[in-house]
N, CA, C and O atoms as CSV, one atom per row, in Angstrom:
chain,resi,resn,atom,element,x,y,z
A,1,UNK,N,N,2.550,10.064,13.832
A,1,UNK,CA,C,3.389,9.143,14.677
A,1,UNK,C,C,4.640,8.703,13.922
A,1,UNK,O,O,4.601,8.637,12.694
A,2,UNK,N,N,5.725,8.404,14.586
A,2,UNK,CA,C,6.876,7.836,13.897
A,2,UNK,C,C,6.779,6.350,13.923
A,2,UNK,O,O,6.519,5.768,14.976
A,3,UNK,N,N,6.982,5.699,12.777
A,3,UNK,CA,C,7.054,4.309,12.766
A,3,UNK,C,C,8.400,3.913,12.120
A,3,UNK,O,O,8.887,4.465,11.133
A,4,UNK,N,N,8.968,2.818,12.853
A,4,UNK,CA,C,10.251,2.225,12.296
A,4,UNK,C,C,9.763,1.041,11.501
A,4,UNK,O,O,9.073,0.179,12.046
A,5,UNK,N,N,10.095,0.973,10.248
A,5,UNK,CA,C,9.758,-0.276,9.462
A,5,UNK,C,C,11.078,-0.957,9.025
A,5,UNK,O,O,11.983,-0.379,8.422
A,6,UNK,N,N,11.078,-2.248,9.399
A,6,UNK,CA,C,12.220,-3.047,9.125
A,6,UNK,C,C,11.817,-4.323,8.363
A,6,UNK,O,O,10.767,-4.880,8.682
A,7,UNK,N,N,12.577,-4.818,7.386
A,7,UNK,CA,C,12.261,-5.982,6.673
A,7,UNK,C,C,13.504,-6.717,6.363
A,7,UNK,O,O,14.601,-6.163,6.283
A,8,UNK,N,N,13.287,-8.063,6.179
A,8,UNK,CA,C,14.415,-8.918,5.831
A,8,UNK,C,C,13.777,-9.924,4.870
A,8,UNK,O,O,12.986,-10.769,5.289
A,9,UNK,N,N,14.121,-9.834,3.588
A,9,UNK,CA,C,13.396,-10.598,2.547
A,9,UNK,C,C,14.474,-11.392,1.717
A,9,UNK,O,O,15.541,-10.862,1.405
A,10,UNK,N,N,14.169,-12.616,1.390
A,10,UNK,CA,C,15.121,-13.503,0.685
A,10,UNK,C,C,15.131,-13.317,-0.809
A,10,UNK,O,O,16.114,-13.648,-1.472
A,11,UNK,N,N,14.001,-12.766,-1.374
A,11,UNK,CA,C,13.905,-12.620,-2.811
A,11,UNK,C,C,14.288,-11.179,-3.277
A,11,UNK,O,O,13.671,-10.219,-2.816
A,12,UNK,N,N,15.210,-11.025,-4.106
A,12,UNK,CA,C,15.693,-9.709,-4.566
A,12,UNK,C,C,14.684,-8.963,-5.172
A,12,UNK,O,O,14.678,-7.752,-4.949
A,13,UNK,N,N,13.760,-9.484,-5.952
A,13,UNK,CA,C,12.737,-8.720,-6.682
A,13,UNK,C,C,11.797,-8.117,-5.621
A,13,UNK,O,O,11.536,-6.914,-5.622
A,14,UNK,N,N,11.304,-8.962,-4.731
A,14,UNK,CA,C,10.341,-8.506,-3.765
A,14,UNK,C,C,10.929,-7.452,-2.795
A,14,UNK,O,O,10.231,-6.524,-2.385
A,15,UNK,N,N,12.223,-7.610,-2.434
A,15,UNK,CA,C,12.931,-6.780,-1.589
A,15,UNK,C,C,13.168,-5.447,-2.273
A,15,UNK,O,O,13.113,-4.425,-1.590
A,16,UNK,N,N,13.428,-5.382,-3.569
A,16,UNK,CA,C,13.502,-4.130,-4.265
A,16,UNK,C,C,12.196,-3.433,-4.455
A,16,UNK,O,O,12.185,-2.203,-4.495
A,17,UNK,N,N,11.096,-4.122,-4.574
A,17,UNK,CA,C,9.922,-3.520,-4.638
A,17,UNK,C,C,9.483,-2.859,-3.271
A,17,UNK,O,O,9.009,-1.724,-3.243
A,18,UNK,N,N,9.663,-3.627,-2.140
A,18,UNK,CA,C,9.530,-3.102,-0.837
A,18,UNK,C,C,10.316,-1.808,-0.660
A,18,UNK,O,O,9.762,-0.794,-0.236
A,19,UNK,N,N,11.596,-1.843,-0.983
A,19,UNK,CA,C,12.444,-0.584,-0.825
A,19,UNK,C,C,11.928,0.559,-1.622
A,19,UNK,O,O,11.977,1.690,-1.139
A,20,UNK,N,N,11.402,0.334,-2.889
A,20,UNK,CA,C,10.865,1.389,-3.673
A,20,UNK,C,C,9.737,2.009,-3.093
A,20,UNK,O,O,9.642,3.237,-3.083
A,21,UNK,N,N,8.783,1.196,-2.560
A,21,UNK,CA,C,7.588,1.653,-1.888
A,21,UNK,C,C,7.846,2.433,-0.631
A,21,UNK,O,O,7.192,3.446,-0.384
A,22,UNK,N,N,8.790,1.981,0.171
A,22,UNK,CA,C,9.125,2.615,1.509
A,22,UNK,C,C,9.906,3.981,1.227
A,22,UNK,O,O,9.713,4.938,1.978
A,23,UNK,N,N,10.674,4.062,0.286
A,23,UNK,CA,C,11.419,5.306,0.124
A,23,UNK,C,C,10.548,6.495,-0.210
A,23,UNK,O,O,10.982,7.631,-0.022
A,24,UNK,N,N,9.328,6.284,-0.702
A,24,UNK,CA,C,8.413,7.380,-0.954
A,24,UNK,C,C,7.738,7.797,0.451
A,24,UNK,O,O,7.162,8.877,0.586
A,25,UNK,N,N,7.850,6.914,1.409
A,25,UNK,CA,C,7.150,7.224,2.734
A,25,UNK,C,C,8.049,7.630,3.815
A,25,UNK,O,O,7.557,8.123,4.831
A,26,UNK,N,N,9.319,7.477,3.706
A,26,UNK,CA,C,10.232,7.821,4.836
A,26,UNK,C,C,11.635,7.892,4.428
A,26,UNK,O,O,12.021,7.897,3.260
A,27,UNK,N,N,12.479,7.953,5.627
A,27,UNK,CA,C,13.831,8.104,5.520
A,27,UNK,C,C,14.569,6.738,5.622
A,27,UNK,O,O,14.371,6.038,6.615
A,28,UNK,N,N,15.377,6.346,4.678
A,28,UNK,CA,C,16.104,5.136,4.759
A,28,UNK,C,C,17.332,5.232,5.593
A,28,UNK,O,O,18.374,5.656,5.095
A,29,UNK,N,N,17.261,4.851,6.866
A,29,UNK,CA,C,18.288,5.077,7.849
A,29,UNK,C,C,19.344,3.921,7.843
A,29,UNK,O,O,20.516,4.117,8.166
A,30,UNK,N,N,18.860,2.715,7.458
A,30,UNK,CA,C,19.850,1.598,7.356
A,30,UNK,C,C,19.317,0.864,6.017
A,30,UNK,O,O,18.310,1.222,5.404
A,31,UNK,N,N,20.131,-0.194,5.669
A,31,UNK,CA,C,19.806,-0.862,4.366
A,31,UNK,C,C,18.327,-1.288,4.349
A,31,UNK,O,O,17.665,-1.038,3.342
A,32,UNK,N,N,17.797,-1.879,5.338
A,32,UNK,CA,C,16.445,-2.443,5.305
A,32,UNK,C,C,15.594,-1.830,6.463
A,32,UNK,O,O,14.697,-2.499,6.975
A,33,UNK,N,N,15.852,-0.655,6.845
A,33,UNK,CA,C,15.186,0.068,7.939
A,33,UNK,C,C,14.826,1.476,7.441
A,33,UNK,O,O,15.643,2.214,6.891
A,34,UNK,N,N,13.523,1.799,7.679
A,34,UNK,CA,C,13.036,3.135,7.341
A,34,UNK,C,C,12.311,3.812,8.521
A,34,UNK,O,O,11.612,3.134,9.275
A,35,UNK,N,N,12.456,5.061,8.683
A,35,UNK,CA,C,11.740,5.907,9.652
A,35,UNK,C,C,10.653,6.617,8.877
A,35,UNK,O,O,10.950,7.428,8.000
A,36,UNK,N,N,9.401,6.328,9.180
A,36,UNK,CA,C,8.357,7.018,8.493
A,36,UNK,C,C,7.381,7.765,9.484
A,36,UNK,O,O,6.974,7.250,10.526
A,37,UNK,N,N,7.067,8.969,9.073
A,37,UNK,CA,C,6.088,9.688,9.862
A,37,UNK,C,C,4.693,9.449,9.162
A,37,UNK,O,O,4.474,9.890,8.034
A,38,UNK,N,N,3.755,8.728,9.885
A,38,UNK,CA,C,2.580,8.171,9.271
A,38,UNK,C,C,1.428,8.586,10.145
A,38,UNK,O,O,1.569,8.876,11.333
A,39,UNK,N,N,0.242,8.601,9.479
A,39,UNK,CA,C,-1.066,8.693,10.139
A,39,UNK,C,C,-1.788,7.314,10.170
A,39,UNK,O,O,-1.177,6.323,9.769
A,40,UNK,N,N,-2.947,7.221,10.588
A,40,UNK,CA,C,-3.578,5.957,10.727
A,40,UNK,C,C,-3.730,5.212,9.395
A,40,UNK,O,O,-3.462,4.014,9.308
A,41,UNK,N,N,-4.178,5.965,8.326
A,41,UNK,CA,C,-4.388,5.343,6.976
A,41,UNK,C,C,-3.070,4.888,6.436
A,41,UNK,O,O,-2.991,3.787,5.890
A,42,UNK,N,N,-2.049,5.656,6.555
A,42,UNK,CA,C,-0.722,5.231,5.997
A,42,UNK,C,C,-0.143,4.003,6.773
A,42,UNK,O,O,0.453,3.098,6.187
A,43,UNK,N,N,-0.346,4.022,8.086
A,43,UNK,CA,C,0.000,2.817,8.885
A,43,UNK,C,C,-0.715,1.572,8.386
A,43,UNK,O,O,-0.106,0.511,8.251
A,44,UNK,N,N,-2.005,1.705,8.115
A,44,UNK,CA,C,-2.697,0.523,7.659
A,44,UNK,C,C,-2.206,0.132,6.208
A,44,UNK,O,O,-2.136,-1.047,5.861
A,45,UNK,N,N,-1.884,1.139,5.416
A,45,UNK,CA,C,-1.306,0.703,4.120
A,45,UNK,C,C,-0.003,0.075,4.235
A,45,UNK,O,O,0.300,-0.810,3.435
A,46,UNK,N,N,0.807,0.443,5.156
A,46,UNK,CA,C,2.110,-0.205,5.425
A,46,UNK,C,C,1.970,-1.652,5.847
A,46,UNK,O,O,2.736,-2.533,5.454
A,47,UNK,N,N,0.959,-1.850,6.662
A,47,UNK,CA,C,0.641,-3.278,7.179
A,47,UNK,C,C,0.218,-4.106,5.992
A,47,UNK,O,O,0.693,-5.229,5.827
A,48,UNK,N,N,-0.658,-3.587,5.164
A,48,UNK,CA,C,-1.133,-4.267,3.943
A,48,UNK,C,C,0.044,-4.535,2.944
A,48,UNK,O,O,0.150,-5.594,2.324
A,49,UNK,N,N,0.851,-3.571,2.850
A,49,UNK,CA,C,2.127,-3.751,1.919
A,49,UNK,C,C,2.941,-4.951,2.446
A,49,UNK,O,O,3.328,-5.828,1.674
A,50,UNK,N,N,3.194,-4.980,3.750
A,50,UNK,CA,C,3.995,-6.046,4.271
A,50,UNK,C,C,3.328,-7.457,3.988
A,50,UNK,O,O,3.975,-8.426,3.588
A,51,UNK,N,N,2.033,-7.468,4.226
A,51,UNK,CA,C,1.359,-8.806,4.106
A,51,UNK,C,C,1.429,-9.109,2.639
A,51,UNK,O,O,1.594,-10.296,2.356
A,52,UNK,N,N,1.329,-8.225,1.631
A,52,UNK,CA,C,1.287,-8.449,0.308
A,52,UNK,C,C,2.632,-9.012,-0.277
A,52,UNK,O,O,2.663,-9.957,-1.065
A,53,UNK,N,N,3.726,-8.352,0.176
A,53,UNK,CA,C,5.061,-8.628,-0.326
A,53,UNK,C,C,5.816,-9.740,0.258
A,53,UNK,O,O,6.630,-10.346,-0.438
A,54,UNK,N,N,5.604,-10.062,1.514
A,54,UNK,CA,C,6.501,-10.987,2.166
A,54,UNK,C,C,6.035,-12.427,1.877
A,54,UNK,O,O,4.882,-12.705,1.549
A,55,UNK,N,N,6.994,-13.281,2.021
A,55,UNK,CA,C,6.682,-14.784,2.087
A,55,UNK,C,C,6.814,-15.168,3.531
A,55,UNK,O,O,7.921,-15.227,4.064
A,56,UNK,N,N,5.671,-15.435,4.187
A,56,UNK,CA,C,5.714,-15.642,5.641
A,56,UNK,C,C,6.659,-16.740,6.055
A,56,UNK,O,O,7.082,-16.765,7.211
A,57,UNK,N,N,7.013,-17.651,5.166
A,57,UNK,CA,C,7.832,-18.802,5.528
A,57,UNK,C,C,9.322,-18.464,5.535
A,57,UNK,O,O,10.084,-19.185,6.181
A,58,UNK,N,N,9.796,-17.384,4.838
A,58,UNK,CA,C,11.148,-17.019,4.713
A,58,UNK,C,C,11.478,-15.528,5.028
A,58,UNK,O,O,12.650,-15.175,5.159
A,59,UNK,N,N,10.475,-14.684,5.145
A,59,UNK,CA,C,10.704,-13.220,5.252
A,59,UNK,C,C,10.203,-12.703,6.567
A,59,UNK,O,O,9.391,-13.354,7.224
A,60,UNK,N,N,10.686,-11.504,6.977
A,60,UNK,CA,C,10.224,-10.849,8.125
A,60,UNK,C,C,9.966,-9.310,7.774
A,60,UNK,O,O,10.751,-8.655,7.088
A,61,UNK,N,N,8.844,-8.829,8.286
A,61,UNK,CA,C,8.431,-7.441,8.101
A,61,UNK,C,C,7.926,-6.968,9.470
A,61,UNK,O,O,7.051,-7.586,10.076
A,62,UNK,N,N,8.491,-5.878,9.926
A,62,UNK,CA,C,8.101,-5.298,11.282
A,62,UNK,C,C,7.887,-3.839,11.167
A,62,UNK,O,O,8.547,-3.116,10.421
A,63,UNK,N,N,6.902,-3.430,11.966
A,63,UNK,CA,C,6.582,-1.984,12.165
A,63,UNK,C,C,6.634,-1.705,13.687
A,63,UNK,O,O,5.970,-2.380,14.474
A,64,UNK,N,N,7.441,-0.689,14.083
A,64,UNK,CA,C,7.442,-0.209,15.452
A,64,UNK,C,C,6.926,1.018,15.536
A,64,UNK,O,O,7.488,1.878,14.858
A,65,UNK,N,N,5.888,1.377,16.267
A,65,UNK,CA,C,5.363,2.704,16.453
A,65,UNK,C,C,5.981,3.262,17.734
A,65,UNK,O,O,5.973,2.647,18.800
A,66,UNK,N,N,6.555,4.562,17.540
A,66,UNK,CA,C,7.196,5.272,18.563
A,66,UNK,C,C,6.333,6.504,18.989
A,66,UNK,O,O,5.933,7.346,18.185
A,67,UNK,N,N,6.095,6.526,20.273
A,67,UNK,CA,C,5.374,7.754,20.805
A,67,UNK,C,C,6.324,8.912,20.787
A,67,UNK,O,O,7.519,8.708,20.573
A,68,UNK,N,N,5.859,10.111,21.000
A,68,UNK,CA,C,6.663,11.339,21.068
A,68,UNK,C,C,7.718,11.266,22.114
A,68,UNK,O,O,8.855,11.687,21.897
A,69,UNK,N,N,7.338,10.708,23.307
A,69,UNK,CA,C,8.340,10.540,24.400
A,69,UNK,C,C,9.437,9.639,24.027
A,69,UNK,O,O,10.600,9.943,24.294
A,70,UNK,N,N,9.135,8.550,23.428
A,70,UNK,CA,C,10.153,7.493,22.982
A,70,UNK,C,C,11.074,8.109,21.854
A,70,UNK,O,O,12.272,7.830,21.819
A,71,UNK,N,N,10.507,8.923,20.967
A,71,UNK,CA,C,11.242,9.500,19.879
A,71,UNK,C,C,12.431,10.409,20.526
A,71,UNK,O,O,13.554,10.431,20.022
A,72,UNK,N,N,12.126,11.062,21.543
A,72,UNK,CA,C,13.175,11.929,22.136
A,72,UNK,C,C,14.368,11.126,22.757
A,72,UNK,O,O,15.488,11.607,22.929
A,73,UNK,N,N,14.013,9.899,23.060
A,73,UNK,CA,C,15.061,8.992,23.702
A,73,UNK,C,C,15.893,8.176,22.653
A,73,UNK,O,O,16.771,7.404,23.039
A,74,UNK,N,N,15.613,8.348,21.330
A,74,UNK,CA,C,16.445,7.650,20.310
A,74,UNK,C,C,17.801,8.157,20.382
A,74,UNK,O,O,17.993,9.372,20.342
A,75,UNK,N,N,18.826,7.275,20.491
A,75,UNK,CA,C,20.169,7.586,20.431
A,75,UNK,C,C,20.806,7.232,19.032
A,75,UNK,O,O,20.730,6.102,18.550
A,76,UNK,N,N,21.407,8.235,18.454
A,76,UNK,CA,C,22.041,7.958,17.144
A,76,UNK,C,C,23.459,8.209,17.276
A,76,UNK,O,O,23.829,9.215,17.881
A,77,UNK,N,N,24.344,7.352,16.743
A,77,UNK,CA,C,25.787,7.424,16.708
A,77,UNK,C,C,26.314,7.433,15.382
A,77,UNK,O,O,25.642,6.842,14.537
A,78,UNK,N,N,27.447,8.015,15.000
A,78,UNK,CA,C,28.030,7.902,13.723
A,78,UNK,C,C,27.359,8.758,12.785
A,78,UNK,O,O,26.997,9.893,13.096
A,79,UNK,N,N,27.162,8.210,11.545
A,79,UNK,CA,C,26.495,8.929,10.405
A,79,UNK,C,C,24.981,8.803,10.454
A,79,UNK,O,O,24.321,9.025,9.439
A,80,UNK,N,N,24.461,8.487,11.496
A,80,UNK,CA,C,23.031,8.345,11.541
A,80,UNK,C,C,22.180,9.581,11.215
A,80,UNK,O,O,22.526,10.674,11.665
A,81,UNK,N,N,21.168,9.468,10.512
A,81,UNK,CA,C,20.217,10.559,10.262
A,81,UNK,C,C,19.024,10.374,11.162
A,81,UNK,O,O,18.676,9.289,11.627
A,82,UNK,N,N,18.441,11.504,11.360
A,82,UNK,CA,C,17.205,11.512,12.239
A,82,UNK,C,C,16.084,12.212,11.569
A,82,UNK,O,O,16.261,13.312,11.047
A,83,UNK,N,N,14.888,11.586,11.566
A,83,UNK,CA,C,13.812,12.167,10.905
A,83,UNK,C,C,13.159,13.177,11.897
A,83,UNK,O,O,12.848,12.832,13.037
A,84,UNK,N,N,12.959,14.474,11.405
A,84,UNK,CA,C,12.402,15.497,12.157
A,84,UNK,C,C,11.064,15.909,11.614
A,84,UNK,O,O,10.970,16.528,10.554
A,85,UNK,N,N,9.983,15.548,12.379
A,85,UNK,CA,C,8.546,15.867,11.814
A,85,UNK,C,C,8.406,17.382,11.648
A,85,UNK,O,O,8.882,18.173,12.463
A,86,UNK,N,N,7.772,17.724,10.619
A,86,UNK,CA,C,7.488,19.155,10.457
A,86,UNK,C,C,6.014,19.460,10.792
A,86,UNK,O,O,5.116,18.632,10.641
A,87,UNK,N,N,5.839,20.684,11.248
A,87,UNK,CA,C,4.411,21.093,11.622
A,87,UNK,C,C,3.590,21.669,10.423
A,87,UNK,O,O,2.474,22.159,10.594
A,88,UNK,N,N,4.124,21.598,9.348
A,88,UNK,CA,C,3.420,22.131,8.131
A,88,UNK,C,C,3.736,21.217,6.884
A,88,UNK,O,O,4.663,20.407,6.910
A,89,UNK,N,N,2.959,21.384,5.851
A,89,UNK,CA,C,3.096,20.544,4.667
A,89,UNK,C,C,3.212,21.472,3.517
A,89,UNK,O,O,2.434,22.420,3.408
A,90,UNK,N,N,4.188,21.230,2.618
A,90,UNK,CA,C,4.359,21.998,1.435
A,90,UNK,C,C,3.658,21.454,0.339
A,90,UNK,O,O,3.911,20.291,0.024
A,91,UNK,N,N,2.744,22.155,-0.352
A,91,UNK,CA,C,1.956,21.667,-1.481
A,91,UNK,C,C,2.438,22.164,-2.769
A,91,UNK,O,O,1.869,21.834,-3.810
């Protein structure tokens, strides 16, 4: 499934760590927004990552799951990139 992950963090060190973790999981489409193709265990790991890194008093971490039908309705303008899921995996 496609998950949109967005974060807003006040601390530079925690924000950098979040960015490093997410860049291995998906496409960085905006400064603090990633599109990630995830399965159930990866989604659970993302939720845990958000809970670990944010300060709930000052930060925000959101995960939006998109169904296949919703993915087809995504509108991209300008220089936007779009994540295209593959039906195979290269080992």
